[in-house]
C-alpha positions in Angstrom: -29.2 10.4 -17.5 -31.0 11.3 -20.7 -31.9 15.0 -21.0 -33.9 16.6 -23.8 -32.3 19.4 -25.7 -35.6 21.5 -26.0 -38.7 21.9 -23.9 -42.0 23.8 -24.1 -43.0 25.4 -20.9 -46.7 26.2 -20.8 -47.9 29.0 -18.5 -51.5 29.8 -17.6 -52.3 33.2 -19.0 -55.3 35.4 -18.2 -56.1 35.7 -21.9 -57.9 33.0 -23.9 -54.8 31.0 -24.7 -51.9 29.7 -22.5 -48.5 31.2 -23.0 -45.9 28.7 -24.5 -42.2 29.4 -24.1 -39.6 27.2 -25.9 -36.4 26.8 -23.9 -33.1 25.2 -25.0 -30.5 23.4 -23.0 -27.4 25.4 -22.0 -24.0 24.3 -20.8 -24.9 25.4 -17.2 -26.2 23.2 -14.4 -28.5 24.4 -11.6 -28.3 23.9 -7.9 -29.8 20.4 -8.2 -27.2 19.3 -10.7 -29.6 19.3 -13.7 -29.2 21.3 -16.9 -30.4 24.9 -17.1 -32.6 25.7 -20.0 -33.4 29.2 -21.3 -35.4 30.9 -24.0 -33.8 32.8 -26.9 -34.0 36.1 -25.0 -32.3 34.6 -21.9 -35.1 35.9 -19.7 -36.9 32.6 -19.0 -34.6 30.2 -17.3 -35.4 26.8 -15.7 -33.6 23.8 -14.3 -35.4 20.7 -15.6 -34.9 17.1 -14.4 -35.3 14.1 -16.7 -38.6 13.4 -15.0 -40.0 16.9 -16.0 -39.7 18.5 -12.6 -39.0 22.3 -13.0 -37.2 24.9 -10.9 -37.7 28.3 -12.4 -34.6 30.6 -12.1 -34.6 34.3 -11.9 -32.6 35.9 -14.7 -32.6 39.4 -13.2 -33.2 41.4 -10.1 -36.7 41.6 -8.6 -38.0 38.8 -10.9 -40.4 36.3 -9.5 -40.9 33.7 -12.2 -44.2 31.8 -12.2 -44.4 28.0 -12.5 -45.4 26.4 -15.7 -48.6 24.2 -15.7 -47.1 21.8 -18.3 -43.6 20.9 -19.4 -43.2 19.1 -22.7 -40.0 17.8 -24.2 -39.7 18.5 -28.0 -38.1 15.8 -30.1 -35.1 17.0 -32.1 
């Protein structure tokens, strides 16, 4: 399977503009066997399939990550 190295996750924000988070592929795989991606802080984590399906992963206790409204691969 072909996996992108970098994705943009777009979250709906209550402000005027949506919140865009860039995540990079890690060496880890999620429960579904697909790569885990995370942002530079390590706080935002997601398992992303080649078809763009996303499973958000908690990176700490009591975290309830929201779902992005759009997932875009970024060409390297």
